[in-house]
C-alpha positions in Angstrom: 6.9 -14.4 3.6 7.2 -12.0 0.7 4.8 -12.9 -2.4 6.0 -12.9 -5.8 4.2 -11.6 -8.5 2.6 -14.5 -9.8 0.8 -15.2 -6.6 -0.4 -11.9 -6.4 -1.7 -12.7 -10.1 -3.0 -16.2 -9.4 -4.4 -15.7 -5.9 -7.4 -13.6 -6.3 -8.6 -15.8 -9.1 -8.0 -19.1 -7.4 -9.6 -18.0 -4.1 -12.4 -16.8 -6.3 -12.8 -19.5 -8.3 -12.8 -22.0 -5.5 -15.6 -19.9 -3.6 -17.6 -19.5 -6.4 -17.9 -23.5 -6.9 -18.5 -23.3 -3.2 -21.3 -20.3 -3.8 -23.1 -22.2 -6.6 -23.2 -25.6 -5.1 -24.9 -24.0 -2.1 -27.8 -23.0 -4.2 -28.1 -25.1 -7.1 -29.1 -27.7 -5.1 -32.6 -26.3 -3.8 -33.6 -26.3 -7.6 -32.8 -30.4 -8.0 -34.8 -31.7 -4.9 -38.3 -32.5 -6.6 -35.5 -34.2 -9.2 -33.3 -35.9 -6.3 -36.6 -37.2 -4.4 -38.2 -38.4 -6.8 -34.5 -40.8 -8.0 -34.1 -41.6 -4.5 -37.8 -42.8 -4.0 -38.2 -40.0 -1.4 -40.8 -37.6 -0.4 -39.0 -33.8 -1.2 -39.8 -32.4 2.4 -37.8 -35.6 3.6 -34.5 -34.1 1.7 -34.9 -30.5 3.9 -31.7 -31.9 5.6 -29.5 -32.1 2.5 -29.4 -28.4 2.3 -29.7 -28.2 6.1 -27.1 -30.4 6.9 -24.8 -28.2 4.8 -25.4 -25.5 7.1 -25.2 -27.0 9.9 -21.5 -28.0 8.6 -20.8 -24.6 7.9 -21.8 -23.2 11.2 -19.5 -26.0 13.4 -16.5 -25.5 10.6 -16.2 -21.7 10.3 -14.9 -21.0 13.7 -12.5 -23.3 14.4 -10.8 -22.7 10.6 -8.4 -19.6 11.7 -6.8 -22.1 14.4 -6.4 -24.8 11.7 -4.8 -22.7 9.3 -2.5 -21.1 11.6 -1.4 -24.7 12.9 -1.2 -26.5 9.2 -0.9 -23.0 6.9 -3.1 -21.9 4.3 -1.7 -23.7 1.5 -2.5 -27.4 3.2 -5.4 -26.6 4.7 -6.7 -24.3 1.7 -6.1 -27.4 -0.7 -7.6 -30.0 1.8 -10.3 -27.9 1.8 -11.0 -28.1 -2.1 -10.2 -31.7 -2.3 -12.6 -32.6 0.4 -15.4 -30.9 -1.4 -14.5 -32.5 -4.7 -14.8 -35.9 -3.1 -17.6 -35.2 -1.4 -19.6 -33.5 -4.5 -18.7 -36.7 -6.4 -19.9 -38.8 -3.1 -23.3 -36.8 -3.8 -23.4 -37.7 -7.1 -23.4 -41.0 -6.5 -25.2 -41.5 -3.2 -28.1 -44.0 -3.8 -30.3 -43.1 -0.7 -31.3 -39.8 1.2 -28.5 -40.9 4.1 -25.4 -41.1 2.0 -26.8 -37.5 0.3 -26.7 -36.5 3.9 -23.4 -37.5 4.8 -21.7 -36.7 1.9 -23.1 -32.8 2.1 -22.1 -33.1 5.3 -18.4 -33.3 3.9 -19.0 -30.5 1.2 -20.3 -28.2 4.5 -16.9 -29.0 6.3 -14.9 -28.1 3.1 -16.7 -25.2 2.6 -16.3 -23.9 5.7 -12.3 -24.0 5.4 -12.8 -22.8 2.0 -14.2 -19.4 2.6 -12.0 -17.8 5.7 -9.0 -19.7 5.1 -9.0 -18.1 1.2 -9.7 -14.5 2.7 -6.8 -15.1 4.9 -4.2 -15.9 2.4 -5.2 -12.7 0.5 -5.1 -10.5 3.5 -1.5 -11.9 4.2 -0.7 -11.6 0.5 -1.6 -7.6 0.1 -0.9 -4.7 1.7 -3.8 -2.9 2.9 -3.5 -0.4 -0.5 -3.5 -3.4 -2.5 -6.4 -5.3 -0.6 -9.5 -3.3 -1.9 -8.6 -4.6 -5.7 -7.8 -7.9 -4.8 -10.9 -8.3 -2.6 -12.8 -7.2 -5.7 -12.4 -10.6 -7.1 -13.3 -12.4 -3.6 -16.3 -10.7 -3.1 -18.0 -11.9 -6.8 -18.7 -15.2 -6.1 -20.6 -14.5 -2.5 -22.7 -11.9 -4.9 -23.3 -14.3 -8.6 -23.2 -17.7 -6.5 -26.9 -17.0 -5.2 -28.4 -15.6 -8.2 -27.0 -18.3 -10.9 -28.1 -21.1 -8.7 -31.2 -21.9 -9.2 -31.5 -21.0 -12.9 -27.9 -23.2 -13.7 -29.6 -25.8 -11.3 -33.0 -25.6 -13.3 -31.2 -25.9 -16.5 -28.7 -29.0 -15.8 -32.0 -30.7 -14.1 -33.9 -30.0 -17.3 -31.7 -31.0 -19.7 -29.7 -34.1 -18.0 -29.7 -35.7 -14.7 -29.4 -34.1 -11.0 -26.3 -36.1 -10.4 -24.3 -33.8 -13.0 -25.2 -31.1 -10.6 -22.3 -32.4 -8.1 -20.0 -33.8 -11.4 -19.4 -30.4 -12.6 -17.3 -29.7 -9.6 -14.8 -31.9 -10.0 -13.3 -30.6 -13.2 -13.5 -27.0 -10.9 -11.7 -29.0 -8.3 -8.7 -30.3 -9.8 -8.0 -27.0 -11.6 -8.0 -25.0 -8.1 -5.9 -28.1 -6.6 -2.9 -27.1 -9.3 -3.0 -23.9 -8.7 -2.9 -24.6 -5.5 0.3 -26.4 -5.8 1.7 -23.8 -8.3 0.7 -20.6 -6.8 -1.1 -21.0 -3.5 1.0 -19.2 -0.4 1.7 -20.7 3.0 1.2 -19.0 5.5 1.4 -20.3 9.5 0.2 -18.2 12.6 2.9 -16.3 14.7 2.2 -18.4 17.8 0.9 -22.1 18.3 -1.7 -21.4 20.5 -4.3 -24.0 22.5 -7.1 -25.3 20.5 -10.3 -23.6 22.8 -12.1 -27.0 23.0 -15.1 -25.5 25.4 -15.2 -22.8 23.3 -15.7 -24.5 20.2 -18.4 -27.0 21.5 -20.2 -23.4 22.9 -19.6 -21.3 20.0 -20.5 -24.1 17.1 -23.4 -25.8 19.1 -25.1 -22.2 19.5 -24.7 -21.1 15.9 -25.6 -24.6 14.6 -28.7 -24.3 16.4 -29.5 -21.0 15.4 -28.8 -21.7 11.8 -30.8 -24.8 11.8 -33.8 -22.8 13.2 -33.3 -20.1 11.0 -33.0 -22.5 7.6 -36.7 -24.0 8.8 -38.0 -21.3 9.7 -41.6 -20.6 8.2 -41.8 -24.6 7.3 -44.0 -25.4 10.5 -42.1 -28.2 11.3 -41.8 -27.9 14.9 -44.3 -26.4 17.1 -43.8 -22.8 18.3 -42.6 -24.1 22.0 -39.8 -26.3 20.7 -38.7 -24.0 18.9 -38.9 -21.3 21.2 -36.7 -23.3 24.2 -34.4 -24.1 20.9 -34.3 -20.5 20.4 -33.3 -19.7 24.0 -30.9 -22.7 24.4 -28.7 -21.1 21.5 -28.6 -18.0 22.6 -27.4 -19.1 26.1 -24.9 -21.3 24.7 -23.4 -18.0 22.5 -23.7 -16.3 25.5 -22.3 -18.7 27.9 -19.3 -18.7 25.0 -19.1 -15.0 25.7 -18.7 -15.0 29.0 -16.2 -17.8 28.9 -13.9 -15.9 25.7 -13.3 -12.9 27.9 -12.0 -15.2 30.9 -9.3 -17.3 28.4 -6.1 -16.1 26.9 -6.4 -17.6 23.6 -10.0 -18.2 22.9 -11.6 -20.0 19.8 -13.0 -16.4 18.3 -11.1 -13.4 19.9 -14.1 -10.8 20.7 -11.9 -8.6 21.9 -11.3 -7.9 18.4 -15.2 -5.5 18.4 -13.5 -2.7 20.3 -11.3 -1.7 17.2 -14.2 0.6 15.9 -13.7 -0.1 12.2 -13.9 -3.6 12.7 -16.9 -3.5 14.5 -18.5 -1.2 12.2 -18.1 -3.4 9.7 -19.3 -6.6 11.0 -22.4 -5.3 12.6 -23.5 -2.9 9.7 -22.8 -5.7 7.3 -25.3 -8.0 9.2 -28.0 -5.7 9.3 -27.2 -5.0 5.8 -27.3 -8.6 4.7 -30.3 -9.0 6.6 -32.3 -7.0 4.0 -30.8 -7.8 0.9 -30.3 -11.8 2.0 -34.4 -12.0 1.3 -33.7 -11.3 -2.2 -32.6 -14.7 -3.6 -36.0 -16.0 -1.6 -38.4 -13.1 -3.0 -37.5 -12.0 -6.3 -38.5 -15.6 -7.8 -41.3 -15.1 -5.7 -42.1 -12.3 -7.8 -41.4 -13.2 -11.1 -42.8 -16.5 -11.1 -45.9 -16.3 -8.8 -46.3 -12.8 -9.1 -45.6 -12.3 -12.9 -46.6 -16.0 -13.8 -42.9 -16.1 -15.6 -41.4 -19.4 -16.5 -38.3 -21.0 -14.5 -36.1 -20.2 -16.8 -36.8 -16.6 -17.4 -37.4 -15.8 -13.9 -33.6 -16.8 -14.2 -33.0 -14.7 -16.8 -34.1 -11.5 -15.1 -31.6 -12.6 -12.2 -28.6 -11.9 -14.6 -28.6 -8.3 -15.4 -27.8 -8.2 -11.4 -24.8 -10.9 -11.5 -23.3 -8.7 -14.2 -23.4 -5.3 -12.8 -22.0 -7.1 -9.8 -19.2 -7.8 -12.2 -18.7 -4.5 -13.5 -18.6 -2.3 -10.3 -15.0 -3.8 -9.4 -13.7 -1.8 -11.7 -14.8 1.2 -10.5 -15.3 0.7 -7.0 -11.4 1.2 -6.0 -11.8 4.7 -7.6 -14.9 5.3 -5.9 -13.6 4.8 -2.4 -10.2 6.6 -3.3 -12.7 9.6 -4.3 -15.2 9.8 -1.3 -13.8 7.6 1.3 -15.9 4.8 2.9 -18.0 6.9 5.5 -19.8 8.9 2.5 -19.7 5.7 0.3 -21.3 3.5 3.0 -23.8 5.6 4.3 -25.1 7.0 1.1 -24.6 3.5 -0.8 -26.9 1.5 2.0 -29.5 3.9 1.4 -29.4 3.3 -2.6 -29.8 -0.5 -1.8 -32.8 0.0 0.3 -34.5 2.5 -2.6 -33.5 -0.5 -4.7 -34.8 -2.9 -3.4 -38.5 -1.1 -2.6 -38.1 -0.3 -6.4 -39.2 -3.7 -7.0 -42.6 -3.3 -5.2 -43.2 -1.2 -8.3 -42.6 -4.3 -10.8 -46.1 -5.9 -11.9 -47.6 -7.7 -14.9 -47.2 -4.1 -17.1 -43.9 -3.7 -15.9 -42.0 -3.6 -18.9 -38.7 -6.1 -19.3 -36.3 -3.1 -19.1 -37.5 -1.1 -16.2 -37.1 -4.6 -14.5 -33.6 -5.1 -16.3 -32.5 -1.4 -15.3 -33.8 -2.3 -11.4 -31.8 -5.7 -11.8 -28.7 -3.6 -13.1 -28.9 -1.0 -10.2 -29.2 -3.9 -7.2 -26.0 -5.5 -8.8 -24.3 -1.9 -8.9 -24.7 -1.1 -5.0 -24.5 -4.6 -4.0 -20.9 -5.0 -5.6 -19.9 -1.7 -4.5 -21.3 -2.1 -0.8 -19.7 -5.8 -0.4 -16.3 -4.3 -1.6 -16.6 -1.5 1.1 -17.7 -3.8 4.1 -15.5 -6.7 3.7 -12.2 -4.9 3.2 -13.5 -1.9 5.9 -13.5 -4.3 8.3 -9.5 -5.1 8.2 -8.4 -1.3 7.5 -7.1 -1.3 11.8 -6.6 -4.9 12.0 -3.2 -5.7 13.3 -1.6 -8.3 10.7 -1.2 -11.1 14.0 -5.3 -10.9 14.2 -5.9 -11.3 10.5 -6.4 -14.6 11.1 -8.8 -14.1 13.7 -10.6 -11.6 12.0 -11.6 -13.4 8.9 -12.9 -16.3 10.7 -14.9 -13.9 13.2 -16.0 -11.9 9.8 -16.8 -15.4 8.1 -18.9 -16.5 11.4 -21.3 -13.3 11.4 -21.6 -13.2 7.2 -22.7 -16.9 7.5 -25.5 -16.2 10.2 -26.4 -13.2 8.7 -26.9 -14.8 5.5 -29.3 -17.4 7.1 -30.5 -14.2 9.0 -31.3 -12.7 5.4 -33.5 -15.6 4.2 -35.4 -16.0 7.4 -36.1 -12.1 7.2 -37.1 -12.9 3.5 -39.7 -15.9 4.4 -41.1 -13.8 7.3 -42.3 -10.5 6.0 -43.1 -12.6 2.8 -45.7 -14.8 5.1 -47.0 -12.0 7.3 -47.8 -10.2 4.2 -49.2 -12.9 2.4 -51.2 -14.6 5.1 -53.8 -16.7 4.3 -53.8 -16.1 0.6 -54.2 -18.6 -2.3 -50.8 -18.6 -4.3 -53.6 -18.8 -7.5 -54.4 -15.3 -6.8 -51.8 -13.5 -8.4 -52.8 -9.9 -7.5 -53.1 -10.5 -4.2 -49.5 -12.3 -4.3 -47.8 -9.3 -6.2 -49.6 -6.9 -3.6 -48.4 -9.3 -0.7 -44.6 -9.5 -2.2 -44.7 -5.9 -2.9 -45.1 -4.9 0.6 -42.1 -7.2 1.6 -39.9 -5.6 -0.7 -40.8 -2.6 1.2 -40.0 -4.0 4.7 -36.8 -5.5 3.4 -35.8 -2.1 1.7 -35.9 0.1 4.9 -34.4 -2.7 7.2 -31.3 -2.1 4.8 -31.2 1.1 5.2 -31.7 1.2 8.9 -28.1 0.0 8.8 -27.0 3.2 7.4 -26.8 4.7 10.9 -24.0 2.5 11.8 -22.1 3.2 8.9 -22.5 7.3 10.5 -20.1 6.0 13.0 -17.4 6.0 10.9 -14.7 9.3 10.9 -14.0 10.8 7.6 -10.6 9.4 7.7 -11.3 5.8 8.4 -10.2 3.3 6.1 -7.8 5.6 4.3 -5.0 3.3 4.7 -7.1 0.5 2.3 -8.6 2.9 -0.3 -5.7 5.8 -0.8 -2.8 3.3 0.8 -2.0 6.0 3.3 -1.2 4.9 7.1 -4.5 5.9 8.9 -4.4 6.6 12.6 -5.5 3.5 14.8 -9.1 3.8 15.6 -9.6 1.6 18.4 -11.9 2.2 21.0 -13.9 0.6 23.9 -17.1 -0.7 22.9 -18.8 1.9 25.6 -17.3 4.7 24.1 -18.6 4.1 20.1 
């Protein structure tokens, strides 16, 4: 299929719009939990399942999304995902009790699990590698902006209207996206009809679901340490069993042998560690602004806006930066810059001028945007077109886990430094949060060592539109 210029013009906006709806919804609900609990006459803690059910659906649905897209086509699957997500949003808004809400969130998670990798797959198959960087710049913005805007938008909606509006706002967005799918979404199928790896689906999805759930409830003391330890061992055992299973099957659910492609492996593993540091910021920054600085929630939300604005601005110059300096130099230096910027939040205190906080936020958004543009496109630099569906699924699975690990890391370092400090002790809370920012900054900079393994010309097929040499080597050789 030869995509037209019209498809190339509309497709990045279509995928970005759908993913923004998904990313915003994933974080906006957290703010509304107290209002939802009061409306449904339950305790806020009992509604934790509303959040975890969505996470579990993503963990189970993402691994099989590539097989579904290859079997039924990207247009049909992406349209179905948007329709399911929109319908589930309406059901969430109409929920009369907690079980109805959980069931609707499970459906939303299934829709979201198909949207993320299938949308990215359509981008990869539509644009040649020389144009992939510019196209993917639109797609990464939802992942950067959604988690930052979600709490603020949720707070404003709950303050001015009913919590049900949070879910109903997805309806016009979803309908518009469905129209664009009908008009401009290309329909790609897999080159071969491979059977579904049912055993692999059970092993991998069960392992990632348990692990994601443990990370989601980490630090809440809802389970005793023995139970959490046993479940952690079970999840690792299931994932280990899948790795063995995948190496002995012709058509595995996830083709782990793709990790032998050096640039793909470095992008996935380096990105995983990078997100562990960056992923803690949506958790830590509201604590710093509200508990440390004593700001109201709306003011705290406004201080998150500069990061989103800088992320949007960075997409205009990211292609030129990568073309000038190359992936290796950009990722090595930019990862260090992200770590330093995270550490700069340790200097923010009650007397810090607002312009200084805004400046740090701008730097954070600038460097984050460049980092994700680089990592997300490098992953496909040396992957063969026939493996693009599998690469997209693996990348999405690792990104989902890395987001859970990032939030857990933020919770861990905060709990470690806070200890038994009461939240009313503003000075002590601020000091503990400062230590947490330093710890996450150092963690992020560690991933720079992984990007050192890149070669100078890696990714030039994307950054400069050149045909780079195939850099595929076994894991033991890198």
